N, C-alpha and C positions, 0 to 999 in steps of 0.2 A: 783682638790684638794679640799676637805670638810673644813669645819669651823662652829666650833658647838661655838654659840652664849648663847645656854640656860644654864646660872648658878643656877637657881631655883631648878630644878629636877636634881636630880644625876643621870648620866646615869648607865644602869643595864649591863649585861655581852652580853646581847644580841645586844642592842641599840651602845653599844662599839664597837663591832666585826662589823655590819652595819658601823657605819663610819666608820674604818679603812679600811672595802671592800671600799667603796665607794670613800675613799682618795686616795688608792693608786691602786685597781683594774683598767687597761685600754684595752679598748676593742681592739683597734687598735694595740695592743702587739700580741696579736696570731697569727691576719692574716699576720703580717711582719714576726714575726719569722715562721711561717710555708713557706713562701715564702723563706726568706734565706736558714733555717736548716730544711723543713720537721720534720717528729716525732722526727729527733736528735735534735731537740732544747728542748724537752723535760727534760731530764737529765741534762743539762745547766740550766733551770729555777729552779728546784728542787734542785740543788746546791747552786744556787744563794739565794734559801731562806733558805738555813742552814748555809751558811757560810757567809753570808750578812745580809740577811732580818732581821732575830731573834736576833742576837746579836746587832745590831745598833739599833734596835727598842726598846731595853732593856735599851740601851744608851740612847738613847730618853726620853723615860719615866724616867728614874733616874736625867736627865738634868732639866725635867720639873716640877718633884716634887718638888727638891731641892730649886730652883729658880723660885716658883709660884707669887712670890711677885714681882717679876722683871716684866717692860714691854717692856723692849729690845729684847724681844725673842733670838735667839740664840746669836747676839752681846750680850749680859747678861751673857748667859751660858759660854761662850767661855772668857770675860772677868775677870769675876769673877774665873776663873778656871786658865789660863794660863797667860792673862794681856790684857790690853786695844789696844795693838799694833796688835797681833795675833788676835785677835777679831775681830779688824777692816780689817785687810787683809783676813781673813776668812770669814768673811759676804761679804765683798765686793767682794768676789770672787764667793759667793753663789749670791747675788746681779744679777752680773754679768752674770750669766749664767741665768738667767728670760731672759736678754738684747738678749741672743742669743736665748731663744725659741721663743720670739718675733719677731726677724728675720724670724725663720723656718716657723710659725703658722701664720704670715701676708703674706708670699710668699704662702703656699699652703694652705689657708683656701677657696681658689677660686676652689679646686678639689670637695669639698662637695658640695660649691654650684652648681659647673657644675653639679654633679651629682644629687643634689636634681631639679634642673630645668628639664636638659636632660635625665637623667638615665643612664649618662655615661660623663667619664672624657675628656672634649673637649680641656681643655687646652693646650695641645700639639701643636692645630692647632690655636692659640692665638693670632693675631697681632693688637699690637697699633702705629700706626702711620708709618707703616713698618717694624716696630722692629720684632726679632725673640720673639719666645714665650716665654723665659726665661726670657730675656728684658722685656716683656710684663708684666710677674707676677712680677717682680720687681719693675716695677712704679706702678702697682696696690698695692703693698705690702707696698710702701711708702704713698700710697693715703691713705690706712686702716688705718695706724698708726698714720698720721695726723686727722683724723676723731675720733679715737678711744679717742686719748688724748685731743681732743676739746670737745667731749661730757663728758669723766671721770672727766677732770678738772674744771667743772662745778657743779662737788658734787653729778650727778647722777649716785646713787645705784640701782636705780629700774630697770633698764637691765637685772642683774644679777637674779631677780625672773623670768624673762620671759626664761629666757636660763637654769632655772633650770628643765624646761620642758623637754630641751632638755638633761641634763643627767639621768633624768628618761626613756628619747627613748634608749638612748645609754645603759643602763640597761637591757631594755629590749633586745635589741638586742642580747645581751649573750643568752636568751631562745631560739630567734628564730634561733641563728648558732645551739645550743644545739638540740633544738627539729628537727628544721629542716634537720639536719644533719642525726638523727634516721630514719626521714622517710625516706631519700634517701637510708640510710643504706639498711634497712628492705627490701625496693621494689625491691633492688638489689642481695636479696638472699644473705645480711649482705657478699657482696663482695666490698671491699673500695675502691674509685676510684684511691688513692696511694695506691696501693697495698701493704701489709706488707708480704714480702716473708721468710726474713729472718730477725728475732727478734734482731739479736744481731749485723747486719750491719744497718737495718734502723733506728734502734734507737741511732745509734753512727756516720752513714756516711750522709752527706748530699747531696741530689739529685740536688742541684744547683752545678753549676759547678766552681762558683766564691766561696762557701764554701768549697772546700774540704782539702786545704794545712793546716796543723797544726797550722801555722799563722793564718789563716783568722776563723778559727774554736773559735781560741782562742779569738779572738776580739769579735767574737759573744757577749762574758761574758757581754760585756758592754751594750748589748741589756737587756741581763737577768738581770742584774742589775738594771738599768734602770727602765724596768718592774715593779720594787718595790718600784720607788721614791714618794716622795710626804709625806714623813715620819714626816718631822719637824713639821707638823702638828697636829702630835700627841703630844708632847709633852707638849702642854697647857690643856690636856683633862684629867690629872691624877687627880688632884684637884675636879675636876667634876665626878668622876666615886664612885660610892657606893664603901664602902670596898676597897678601891683602890689598899690594901695591898697584898689583894688575889687577887682580881676583874680583876686588871689591867694586870699581867703575863697572867692570864690563857687567858684572853680575845687576848692577842698579840698571845700567844702561839697559838688559835684557829683558830685565823686571818689568819696567816703566813700559816698552814696548809691549809686551804681553800683558799685562794688565790692562793699558789703554786697548789695545786689540780685543782683548777679553769684554770688556766694556763694551764694545763698538758692535761686536760680535751677539753677546748677548741682548743689546737693544733690540738690534734687527732680528733675531730670530722671537723676540715679542710681536712682532710685528707678523712674522708666518702664520700666527694660529689667535690671534688676538684683533676684536676690532672694538675699542671702546664703545661704539655707538650700538651693537650686540649687546654687549655685557653690561653696558648702563643701564640698559631697558630691565634686564634683570635685577639689577645688587644694587647697594649704596656701595661706594668705592671711595675712600678716606686713605690716606697717606701710612694710617697704620696697618692696613687690612689688604692693599692692594697687592702685593706679590703674592697672598694665599688665594685672593680671587684672582688674579690671573694663571696662576697654578692648578686651580681647580677648574679653570676655564680647558687649560691643556687637556688635563684629564679626560672631560667632557669631550673635546675635538679627536683625541686619541680613541676614545671608544666608538665613537660614530665612523671614526676611518676604517675600525676593524669590523664594521657592520654589527656591531650590540644595538641593541634597541636603545629607544632613547631615557628610557630609565633604567637601564643596564650603564648608559652612559653617565648618568647622571651622578648615579652612583660611585662608578669610578672614579668622577669629577672629585666628590666628596674625601674621597681615601687619598688622591694626591694630596688635596688639600692638608688631611689629617697627618700625613709625613710631613710635609712642610711644616705644618704648625710644631708636631712635635721636635721635629731640628733645631726649628726656630728657639723656641722654649730652652730646649738645653741648653744650647748656643748661648742664647741671652745668659741663661742664670746662671754659669760659668762666669759670663764676662763680669756681669754684676758682683760676683761675692770677690773675686779679685781686685776689680775696681771700689768696692767698699773699703779696702787699704791699701792697695797699691801707690794709687797716687799723693794719698795722705800722709804714707809715710815718708815717699820721696821728699814732699816737702818740708816733715818736721826734720828729715834727716839732713837734708839739706844745708839748712837756715840755721842761723846762731839758736841755741836753747834759749836764752833769754829775752827771745822775740814773742817768746810763747806765755800768757799769763798764767799763773797759779800751775794748778794739774796737768793743763791742758797735752804737755807733749809725753809724759809718762806713758813708756814701752809696758807691757802687762803679756805674759807669754806671744812675746814677739810681736804683739800689736799696739796699737797707738789706742786704747780701749776708751778713755775718756774724750777725745781728739775724734772718736767713730761716732760716739753718741751726740754730740754737738752735732757734727754733721745730719744725722739722720733730721735730729730737729731743724735744721735751715732747712733740708731739700723737704720734711715735712711741709714747711711751712708755704714753700715755694709752690708746692702740689695743690695745698687747699686753696693760695689766692688765685692760681691759674684756673683749677674744677671749678671753683665756685663764682669765677667771672664773666659766668651769664655768656657762653659760646655755646652754637651749636654741635653736633659730634665734628662734622666735616673741619670747621674752623679751628676745634681745638686739637685736632690731631696734625693739621696743617701748622696750627702755632708751636707746637709742641716740637716738631722737626724745624723749623726755621730758627727757634731758639737755640735748639742742639748746635745747627752749621752755625750759628754766628759766633756761640760761645767758643765752641771748638774749635773756629779757626783764626779766631784773636790773637791767641799764643804764637802761631806760627810768625804775627807780622814783629813778635818780640825777639824773637829765636834770629831771623833774618836779618832783622835790626842792627843786630848785636854784630853778625859777622865780619862787616869791613872793620870794626874796631879790633876785633879777633885777629884778623890777616895781618893788621898792621903790625900788631904783637907778636905774631908768629911771624912775622918777615924781619921784623928787628929781632929775632932769637931770642924771645922774652917767654915764648909758649913753646913746646915741640914740635914738630912738623914730620911724623913718621909716614904721615900721608896726605898729599896735597893734589887735589884736581884743580881747584883754583891759584894757578903758580904768580898772579901778579894782584898788585892791589885793586887795579882798574879790571878786572877781572872779576875780582870779590864785591866791590861795590856794583859794578853794573846788573850781578846775579842778584844781588841783596835787595836793590831799587823793585826788578822785573817784579822780585816774588812777593814784597812788600805791597809793590803797587797794586799788582792783580787780585791778592786779597782782600786788601782796603776797599778797592773797587769794587768787588764784589758784595762784600758787606755793606758799604752803604747801600748801595742799590736795592739789597733785601730788607734794609732795614725803614729806607723812605717808601718803595712798594708800597706795605700796605696804607700808610697814610693819604698818599696819593687817594688811593681808592676807598679813604672812608673808613677804614680800618683803623682807626689811631691808636686802639686798646693792643693792638698788635706789636706795633711801632714801638711803644710802650714796656710794653714785657721783653722784647728783644733788647732795647738798650739798656732798662732798669738791671737786669743780671751784670752784665761786666760792668757796669758804673758803679751800683752797690759792692760789687767785689772790689773794684779798685779803690774805693775810699775807705772799704777795710782795711786792705792793705797798707795806705797811706799810714793811717789812725796808729795801726801796728807798730809799724818801721817806725814811726814820729815816738813813740811811745818809748820803742827800743832804745833811740838816739837820746832820750831825753835821762835816760837810766845811764 
């Protein structure tokens, strides 16, 4: 997630597009999509860009410009539009989604680290004190959260500078994927490793047996929407953009097209050098390691293309996996340090001080230290419940990814749901209107309904799909997070009103 602090120099069209691209575009989304759906992922990504990304991005831009003097971020947007209770519950759900994200990343960050050291994912054979690999990863995840919270609570922001190197390296990976894919394709006489025999079928049907029912295909929509996440950052960029009235809509539209096309080309490029039937016979692949397995395979294929012996090609593959592992480890570490305090700070600074019990909201060294430790305890409890919940490796990683996707897309419904009320106030002159894309209430309402429906629809399918296939626990975990956090938000607000 990118953040811009440069307020003196205004953003030009190109710099705005670059910022949006780095905030939203995620490298791991392409290997995951290709693993789950093959080429059939591409239409879903394009559909998500049209029905979700573009209309939602314009809403964020309108909120951001109308409330540019407010410090409370999305809390202020919803409070000034609908009211404080709605704002608090919506922001609390948004904040809770980052706790779920922390649970996911703290348990899976060992996969890139293992790739950085060994060139392959060895987490499956990890055993601490005789525990299973999943339980061992859970324990490591708990220790990681304690370490990061301890360092971040000291007000150390220097680490994010180091990890921006990781961000740059991850950006480079996109070029490696594309150029490497083209080289392998050319050397194979332009024969794709994942053959395209029937365009209509190959671009609509997944080769993955788990993604062939209408229900599972529809649940994939959450992945596609999640791939366009991170847009809340953009609200604050409107007033930092040159001629925002003209530049911002243009920048967002171009970015949306570039990102959607970028994802489509990236997924397409995966098929140039990867056939899962060949890869799966050699490797265990899961949602956490798929990007590394795929890139290691690219290294191997490039080695064979350049006439290396099989042993040398395998070694090259390991070195590519190490590069990917190190880049992803650094980038995730940077994001983790920032997200340990940033969403919490937004929540505390935006909401009324009296909402929080005791010394919860106290700020020391610019950090909400007490709140950060309580957050750490909550994340650790969730990790222990999920990792000791008795699932195998593949199911565990898939569940973590799904929990994160659902938790992080639910707040989009709150923000898009508040938009028609915001627009009504704006058109009545109660709210500033420095920048408008939706010129009428009807346009705003239509966009709000489409975005809310698409996100809600995708989440419902993601949540019920495991239950229908007999994985009731997965459905329970996906619902539990948002439900428990919304109950906590209701209780906190109820107690505040009674005060």
